[in-house]
N, C-alpha and C positions, 0 to 999 in steps of 0.2 A: 696195792699199788707197788710198782717196781721202778726204782730210779736206775736209769741206764747211763753209764759213764761213757762219754764219747772218745776220750783220748786213746784208750787201748784199741778201739775200733779204727780210729784214724791211723794209728801206728801200723795196724795190720794191712789197711788199704795201701798205705805208702810202701810197705814192704812188697806187696804183690805188684804194685805198679812199677817199682824199681826193678824187680825181677823180670817183669814182662818187657820193659824197655831194654834192659841189658840183653835179654835173649833174642830180641829182634835186631839188634845192631843198628838201631836208629837213634837219632838225637832230635826229639821233638822240640819245637820252639814255641815259647809262650810269651806274648807281649801283654803287658799290663799298663794301662793308662791311668795315671793318678793326677787329678787336677786340684790345685789348691794345697792347703797344708792342714787338713783335718787330722788331728792326732790318732783317732780311731782308725781312719782309712790308712794312714801311714803304717800303723801297727799291722793291720790285715794284709797289706801288700808285703810287708816284711815277712810275715808268716808264710805267705804264698811263695815268696822268693826262696825262703829257706827250704820249704817242702819241694819245690821244683828242683833246686840244686841237689837235694838229697837223693832224688830218684833219677837224676840224669837228664833233666829237661833244661834246655838253654833258655835263660830268662832274660827278657828285655824289659826294663822299666822306663816308661816315658812320663816324666814329671813335667806337667804344664802349669803355668801360672794361672791364677784365678781369672785373669783378664782375657783369657782365650774365649773366642766366640764359639757357638755351636758349630758354625761352618768350618772354623779352623780345626776343631776336634774331629769333625767328620772327614776332613781332608786327610788327617793322620790315619784314621781308621781305614779309609780307602787304600792308602799306601800299604798299610799292614795286610789288608785283604789280598793284595797282589804280591806280597813278599813271599818268595818260595820257601824261605827257612822259618817262617812263622806259620804254625799249625793251629794255634789258638789265640784268641784275643779276649781280654777282660777289660772292661771299663769299670774302674772301682767306683762303687756307689756308696753314699749319696754324692751327687754332683752339686756344685754350687747352684743356687737358685736361678742364677742368670742363664743357665744352660738348659737346653731341652733334652733331658735324659732319654725320653722315648725316641726322639729323632736320631740321637747318637747311637743308641743300642740297635735301632733298625738299620743302621748303616753297616754294622758288622755282618759279614757274609755268614749265613746260617751254619755252614760247615766249619767256620772258625769261631763260632760263638761258644767259648769255653764254659760260661756260666749257664747257658741255656735260657737267656732272657729275650732273645730275638722274638718278635711277635709270631713268626712262623713256627718256631720251636715250641713256644708256649701254646699256641693254638692246636698244634698236632698232639701235644701232650694231653690237653684238656679234652680233645676229641677221642683220645685213646688210640691214635694212629701213629704215635711217634716211635721211631726205632730206638732212639736213645733219649730217655727222659732228661729234663733239666737236672742240674746238680743237686739242688735243694731236695726235691722228692727222692732222689736216689740216696741221699744221706739219711733222710728220715727212714727210708726202708731198711737201710743197713743197720741203723740203730734198733729198729723194731725186731729185725731178724736176729740180732745179737742176743735178744732176751730168750731165745730158744723156747718160745711159747707159741702155741697155735694162734694165728692171727685172725682166723675166721670168727666173726661176731665179737671182736674186741674193738675197743675205742682207745684212742691215744689223745692226750692233751698236748698240743704243740703251740708254743708261743712264737709268733712271728712278728717282726717289727716292720713289715712291709705288706701292702695290699697284694703285690705280686706273689710274695712268699705264701701268704695266707691262701690265695687261690690254689 
């Protein structure tokens, strides 16, 4: 059994992404929607903001109260879909139980779906037809490749706290 450390791999990915962004002379924009005040979600968004700023991504955080309805969140997502300086959108999960996470995620335009949770993105990945797989499988692949071991006929034990991640 081999334990793989993710931090060095994440640092390498961030370095490559930062270099690529600087070489292209672009400033990508990422919008993250955070609803409520879940401490773990706040921490994850903070880490995303730090990483985005480190590599040169313009970061917008939209913090909404827990009282927002699914329709109100979808309205914000639609606005961000049409915003020319926003290239990616993340809705931080989990959402409060009063909200329909599937409906909100489905509102994100597939080309701006930074996490890869849009139903169209997931379906094309599971069918083997996706051009760019969702983030979670790409991260798992990067971790496995970092082991520098042949992957054919190998198995990996992956713990996922989500039905979507597990699929």
